[in-house]
C-alpha positions in Angstrom: 0.2 5.5 4.7 -0.8 8.9 3.6 -0.6 10.1 0.0 2.3 12.4 0.8 4.3 9.6 2.5 3.7 7.4 -0.6 4.8 10.1 -3.0 7.9 10.8 -0.9 8.9 7.1 -1.3 8.5 7.3 -5.0 10.5 10.6 -5.2 13.3 9.0 -3.2 13.5 6.1 -5.5 13.4 7.4 -9.1 13.0 5.1 -12.1 12.5 1.9 -10.1 10.0 -0.6 -11.5 6.9 -0.2 -9.3 5.2 -3.5 -8.4 2.1 -4.2 -6.4 1.7 -7.4 -4.4 -2.1 -7.7 -3.7 -1.8 -10.9 -1.6 1.2 -13.0 -0.5 3.2 -14.0 -3.6 0.6 -12.6 -6.1 1.4 -9.4 -8.0 -0.5 -7.2 -10.4 0.6 -8.0 -13.9 3.7 -6.0 -15.0 1.6 -4.1 -17.7 -0.9 -2.6 -15.2 -2.0 1.0 -15.6 -2.8 3.6 -13.1 -6.2 4.7 -14.4 -7.7 6.9 -11.7 -6.7 8.9 -8.7 -9.7 9.6 -6.5 -10.3 12.0 -3.6 -13.1 10.3 -1.7 -15.3 11.8 0.9 -17.1 9.4 3.2 -20.2 10.5 5.1 -21.7 7.6 7.0 -24.0 6.8 9.9 -23.2 3.6 11.8 -25.7 1.2 13.3 -25.3 3.0 16.7 -26.7 6.1 15.1 -23.4 8.0 15.1 -22.4 10.2 12.1 -18.9 9.5 10.8 -16.9 11.5 8.2 -13.4 10.9 6.7 -11.5 11.3 3.5 -9.0 9.1 1.6 -7.3 8.9 -1.7 -7.9 5.8 -3.8 -5.6 4.9 -6.8 -7.1 2.5 -9.3 -4.8 -0.1 -10.9 -6.1 -1.8 -14.0 -4.8 -4.7 -16.2 -5.8 -4.5 -19.9 -7.5 -7.5 -21.3 -4.7 -8.1 -23.8 -1.3 -8.1 -22.1 1.1 -5.4 -23.4 4.8 -6.5 -22.9 5.9 -2.9 -23.8 4.0 -1.1 -21.0 5.6 -0.7 -17.6 5.0 1.7 -14.7 8.0 2.8 -12.7 8.2 5.2 -9.8 8.9 8.2 -12.1 5.9 7.4 -14.4 3.6 7.1 -11.3 4.8 10.5 -10.1 4.1 11.9 -13.6 0.5 10.6 -13.4 0.0 12.3 -10.1 1.3 15.5 -11.7 -1.2 15.3 -14.5 -4.0 14.7 -12.0 -2.8 17.6 -9.9 -3.0 20.0 -12.8 -6.8 19.3 -12.9 -7.3 19.2 -9.1 -5.0 18.7 -6.1 -4.8 15.2 -4.7 -5.2 15.2 -0.9 -1.8 14.6 0.8 -2.6 14.1 4.4 -5.2 11.4 4.2 -4.8 7.6 4.0 -4.1 6.3 0.6 -5.6 3.0 -0.7 -5.4 1.1 -4.0 -8.4 -0.3 -5.9 -7.4 -3.5 -7.7 -8.9 -6.7 -9.1 -8.3 -9.3 -11.8 -9.8 -12.5 -12.9 -8.3 -14.3 -9.9 -8.9 -11.7 -7.3 -12.2 -9.8 -6.6 -11.9 -6.0 -6.9 -11.0 -4.6 -3.5 -9.9 -1.3 -1.9 -6.6 -2.2 -0.2 -4.4 -0.1 2.1 -0.6 0.0 1.9 0.6 -2.7 4.2 4.4 -2.3 3.6 6.8 -1.0 1.0 10.0 -2.8 0.2 12.7 -0.9 -1.6 15.2 -3.1 -3.4 18.0 -1.9 -5.6 16.2 -3.1 -8.8 12.5 -2.5 -7.8 10.0 -1.0 -5.4 7.3 -3.4 -4.1 4.1 -2.1 -2.6 2.6 -4.8 -0.5 -1.1 -4.1 -0.2 -2.7 -4.9 3.2 -5.9 -6.6 4.0 -9.0 -4.8 5.3 -11.8 -6.1 7.4 -15.2 -4.7 8.0 -15.9 -3.6 11.5 -18.8 -2.3 13.7 -18.0 1.2 14.8 -20.6 1.1 17.5 -18.9 -2.0 19.1 -15.5 -0.4 18.6 -16.6 2.6 20.7 -17.9 0.5 23.5 -15.7 0.1 26.5 -17.2 -2.8 28.5 -18.3 -6.3 27.4 -21.9 -5.3 28.2 -21.7 -2.2 26.0 -20.2 -4.2 23.2 -23.0 -6.8 23.4 -25.7 -4.1 23.2 -23.9 -1.8 20.8 -24.3 -3.4 17.4 -27.6 -3.5 15.7 -29.6 -2.7 18.8 -33.4 -2.2 18.7 -34.4 0.5 16.3 -36.7 3.1 17.9 -38.9 4.9 15.4 -39.0 8.7 15.8 -42.8 8.7 15.5 -43.0 6.4 18.5 -40.9 8.7 20.6 -43.0 11.8 19.7 -46.5 10.3 20.4 -47.7 10.2 24.0 -48.9 6.7 25.1 -52.6 6.5 25.9 -54.4 3.7 27.6 -57.7 2.7 26.2 -59.2 2.4 29.7 -58.4 6.1 30.3 -60.3 7.1 27.2 -63.4 5.2 28.3 -63.2 6.6 31.8 -62.9 10.2 30.6 -65.8 9.7 28.1 -63.5 10.3 25.1 -64.4 6.9 23.8 -64.8 6.1 20.2 -68.2 4.8 19.4 -69.3 3.1 16.2 -70.4 5.6 13.6 -68.8 8.6 15.4 -66.1 9.0 12.7 -63.3 8.9 15.2 -61.8 5.6 13.9 
């Protein structure tokens, strides 16, 4: 889901309590805060040697150490936080949006939006799971390519640039290295 799509859902459902389900049946505490909205540039090279670039927006959700029964975030308050951020710098709208979340029972993760449920009394953002992948294998089209794609042998640039010389050729051409000559 893009940032723009997410914000459109919030705008279409003003003042609804905004809940985040980070795994089946487990929700961020009701007094969570939206602490950061990040525009993130990724510049990577995968194990197949291919350069990859993309952008995403990450929204950080945080639970204070001491629960605060008076603090709640609803759809309107979340939109207001985006407005504050956008006064400082524009949040990217046409990129995938993810949520950074963790608590004492769940390791901090960057999670995509899996699904949004709109009820008459609340809006639930069900965060999806992410898995690591091998882009080199993902690009491969045959089983043989897939088998050879990931973490193949590394060829050093220096090895490619140097011509290979056989020692027997050096001896035959009288370019040999003799003890005390300083060539070794």
